[in-house]
N, C-alpha and C positions, 0 to 999 in steps of 0.2 A: 459329603465332603465339607460343605460350608458348615453344617451343623457341628461336625467334629472340630472344625477350626475355632468355632465360637466356644464350645465346651472347653477345649485346651486353653483358650484365652482366659475364660472364666476361672479355671483352676490356678493359672499363673497369677491372675489378679488376686485371688484368695490366698495364695501362697505368699505373695509379697506383702498383703495387708497382715496376714497372720505373722509373718517375720517381723513386721514393725511393731505390732502389739506385744509380741514375744520379748523383743528388745525392751520396749518401753515398760512392760509389766515386770520384766526380770529385774529392773532397777529396784523396785519396791521389794521384790522377793529376795534380793540380795542382802537387804538390810538385816533380817534375822540371821541369815547364814554368816555374814561378816561379823555380826555381834555375837555369834554362838561360841566362838573360842573364848570370848571375854566373859560372856554371861555364865557359860558352864564351869568357868574357873574362878570367877569372883563371887558367884552366888551359890549357896548349897541347894541340894535338891528341894528343901522345903521352901526356900525363898523363890526359887525358879518356879516351883508350883503355884505360888501366889501370883507371879507374873502371868503364867499360863491361864490361870483362872480369870484374871483381869481381862485379858484379850478375849477369852471365851465369853464371858458375860457381856462385854461391850459389843462383841459381834452379834450375840444373840439379841441384844436390845436394839440393833440397828433397825430392823423392820417395825419395831414398835415405836421408837421415836420418830423414825422417818415415814411411818405409815405406808411402806412399800411404794412410795411415790417415784422412786427411781425407775422402777419398771413401768410405772403408768406413763412416764415421759417417754420410754422407749416405745411402748404400745401405741402411743397417740401422736408421736412425732411427726409421722407422715399425713395425719389427718388435720393438723394445725397449719394455719399461716404463721408468719413470724409474730404479729401482734398477739394471736391467741396463745402461742407457745410462751411468750414473754409473761403474759397474765397468769397462765398456768403454773409456770416456774416461780414466779413471785409468790404465788399463794402456797406452793409447795415448801419454799424456804421459810415463810412465815409460820406454817403449820408445823414444820419441824421444830422451830424455835419455841413454839408454844407448847408442843408435847415435851420437849426436853425440860422446860421449866416445871410443868406439872409432874412428870415422872421423877424429877429430882426432888421435889417437895414431898412426894410420897415416899420415897426412898429415905429421906432424911428422917421423917416422922417414925417409920418403922425400921430403922437401921439396925437396931439390936436383934430383932427377930430375924431380919433378912440376913444379917451377918452369920447367925447361928446356923440357918438353913443353907446358905451359900458356902460356909466355911471360908469366908473372906473378912478382912479387918473392917469393922463398922465405920471407922472414921474416914475410909477411902471408898465407900460404896457410891457416894454422889459422883465421884470422879469417873466411875464406869459409865454413868449416864452421859456425862459431858463427853466422854470419849466416843460413845455410841453416835452422839449427835455430830461430832467432828467427822467420824468416819462417813457417816451417811451423806452429809453435805459434800465432803471430798469426792466421794464416788458418784454423786449426782452431777458434780461439775465435770468429772471425767466422761460420764455418759453424754453430756451435751457436747463436749469437745469431739467425741467420737462420731455422734450422728451429724454434727456439723462439718465433719471431716477436717477438723483443726488439729492435725496431727502434731504440729510443732507445739501447740499449747498443751496437748495431752502430754507430750514427752517432758516438756518443761515442768509441768505440775508434779510428775513422778520424780524427776531428778531433784527439784527443790525439797520435796518432802523427804526423799531418802537421805540426802546430804545433811539436812537440819536435824533429823531424828537420830542418825548415827553420831553426829558431832555432840548434840546435846546429852544423849544417853551416855556416851563415853565420858563426857565431862562430868556429869553427876556421879557415875560410878567411881571416877578417880577421886572424888571428894567424900567418898564413903556414904553415899545415899542409898545403898543397897537397892532392893526392888522398887522402893519409892522413887528413886532417881530414873529408873528405866521407865516408869509410868509417866513421870513429869516430862522427861525428854521426848517420848513418843507423842504425847498430847500437844506439846508446844510446836514440835516440828510439823505435825499434822495441821494444827490450827493456822500456822503462818503460811503454809503451802495453800491451804484451802482459800484464805483471804486473797492471795495473789491470784489464784485461778479464777475466782468469782469476779475479780476486777477485770481480768482478761475477757471475760464473758460480758462485760458492761454492767455488772450489778455493783450497786453502792448502797449506802445507807439510806438513801431517798427511796429505794425500792422496798424497804421493809415497812411498808405501810399496811394498814388493816385491809385485807382483800374483801370482795363482795361475799355474802353469805352463801350465794348459790355455788361458788368455787369450793367452799368448804363441804357442802353436801356432796358434790361430785367426788371430791378426793376421798371423803370419809366412806361413801358407799363402795368405792373401788377397794380401799384398804380393808374393810370388813371382810369381803369375799376373798381378796388376794393374800391376806396375811399368811396362811399356812404355806403358800407358794413362796412368798418372800422370805420367809424364815427357815425353809426346810434344811438348807445346807448349814446354817447357824445352829438351828435346834439339834440336829444330829451330832454336830461337833461338840456342842455344849453337853448333850446327854452323855457322850463317851467320857469327857473329862470330869464332869460332875459325879458321874457314877464311880469312876475310878477313885476320886478324892473321898467320896462318901463311904464306899465298901472296902477300898483298899489303902486309903490314906493319901495325903496330899503328895507325897512323893510319887506315888503311882500316877497321879495326874500329871506330874513333871515329866515322867518317862513317856507317857502317852503323848505329851506336847512335843518332846524332842523328836519321837518317831515321826509324828504328823509334820514336823518342820521339813523332813526330807521329802515327804510325800507332797508337801505344798509346791515343791519345785515342778512336779509334774502338773499340779492344778494350775499353775501359771501358764504352762505350755498349753494345756487344754483351753483355758479361758481366753488365750490369745486367738486361738482359732475361733471360738465362739464370738469374741468381740468383732472379728473381721467378717465372719460368716453371717451374723444375724441381720445387719442391714441389707446385705446382699440377698439373703433368703426372703426378707420381707419384700423387697423390691421385685424379685423373681415371682414370688406368689401372687403379688398384687398386679403386676403388669402383664404377665405372660403365663398364666397357669398351664395352658396345654403344652407349650413348647418348654417352658422353664423346669417343669417336673422332672425331666429326664436329667437334666444337669443336677438338680437338687438330690436326686437319688444316687447319681454318680459321686458327687461330692460327699454325701453322707456315708456311703460304703466305704470311700477312701479314708474318711475320718475314723471309722471304727478300726480299720486296719492299722492306720498309722498310730492311732492313740494306743492300741494294745501293744505294738512293737515298742513305742516310746516309754510306756509304763514299765516294760521289762527292762529297757535300757536305763531308765532312772533308777530302777531298783538295784542294778549291779553297780552303777556308778556310786549310789549311796553306800552300798556295802564297803567300797574302797574309801570313800571320803569320810565317812562317819567317825572312824577311830581317830582321824587326824583333827577333825574340827571339834569334836566333843571332848570336854574334860573327862578324866577317868571315872569319876563318880557317876557318869551318865552313859557309860558303855553298855550297861545292861539293856538299854533301849534298842540297841542295834538288831537283835534278833526279831524285834517287833515289826521291822520293815517288811517282811514277807506277808504280814497280815494287813497292814494299813494300806499298801500300795494297791492291791486289787480293789479294795474298798473305794479308794479315790478314783480309780479308773471307771468303776461302775457308777459312781456318783456323777462323773463327767458324761456317761452314756445317758443317764436318766435326765440330766439337764439339756442335752441334745434334743431328746424327745419333747421336752417341755416347750421348746422354742416354736414347734409347729403349732402346738395349742396356743401359745402366746400370740402368734400371728392371726389366729382366728378369733382372738379375744374370748376364748372359752375358760374364763377364770374359775368357774365352778369345777370344771373337770380337772383343771390344773390343781387347784386346791384339794380336791378329793384324793388325787394321787399323792400329793405332798403329805396330807394328813395321814394317809396310810402308811407312808415311809416313816414319818415321825412316831407314830403309835407303835408300829412294829419294832422300831429300833429301841424305844424305851423298854418295851416288854422283853426283847431278846437280851438287851444289855444287863438289865437287872437280873434276869434268869441266869445268864451265863457268867456274870462277873465273879460270883462266889465259887463256881465250880471250875472255871477256866482262867480266871484272872483277867489281866489286861487283854490277852489274846482273845478271850471270849468277847469282850466288848467291841473289839475291832472286827471279829467275824460277824457280829450282829449288825454292824454298819454295813458290811459287804452284802449280807443276805437281804437287808431291808432295801437298799438301793437296787440290788440285783433283781429282786421280785418286782418292784415297781417300774423298773426299766423295761422288763418283758410285758408287763400289763400295759404301760403307756405306749410301748412300741406296737402292740397288737391294735390299739385304738388309733395310732397314727396311720398304720398300714390300712385299716378299714377306711379311714377318712381319705387317704390317698386313692384307694381303689374306687371310691365314689367319685372323687374328682375327675378321674380318668374317664369314668363312664359318662359323666356329664359332658366332658369335652367331646367325646366321640359322638354323643347325641347331638351336639351343637354342629358338628362337622356334617353329620349325615342329614 
């Protein structure tokens, strides 16, 4: 009876936490939706395709510029005292800045070759690296607010970023800046919000001093092993849009991006649960493995059920909303929703499994699963693009995440069974 009461209390706590993060993250998610009626009417499919590729490449570069250190902070948060956490975070920010400068220099030198391969304007390639840096620092600040349970600052950061981005993008578009104005508005809004958020965390210019060399070695060693895991979602998303642009044209990449825009609404819902659940999961597995596992299994089972129903609900709502939100030139993206939505749901299931390995710090196994996902997706996307078009690329994403979700699920179940056996052995 008491155990059931605690389990119910835990579920209510997670529900409230998930609701908060759903509201907070939906603020950012609303930006592309509120801008969609403007962008799909003021930009043609080719220009919109350039914007989609910009976001895709910037997102892909995040784990390269950021060295996946955002997840390193999450993984080590409860192992550090405040002084160690500050030292680690200062090193992370300095390393991000150094990586951004280095990658920008390489991008500038080889801009013509990269532009040809990426099908993106050469003069704007460095802006992709800058955007990746801003994204990574922004989400690192959010991670720190989350784990410190500073929900007010978390919400404030999201609101400031959303309002500034929308205002600046709209202003640039009204002055005929086309896709360039969208890029500039997004970067300026993200940059200002990031500075405000870092200031709220107590960081200033005096913190950007050269850290000790030992900190670099620790971060670099983690990044080399963790890179596939840190970039799996970005790599799969980039593969779909780049393969669409390369084999089917930039307009096809735009249609892919528009369909993914509606699927991203579900992804925000999924991530809201993960943001609330991850600290709870880590505390539960660390402090009470024998008693806590029952609650963990119960909450995970509930997640799979609710996420599946939510995915179906988001699909039907999107079918109703898409013709209203989108300009007529983009209506051919609507039938693609039935392919992209299952893929995003399976992506969420896969990331759920990764959190158990994340807690165990099993970076090698996480990266192995992620690498398998990336490689399988590239192979299937290229193979199916020419025969099935955009639909084939989206199916490739669903199959890739579905397969590795099952594989990683088996590994987690085996590990859970072993933990249960060890707990029983201790009792007896």
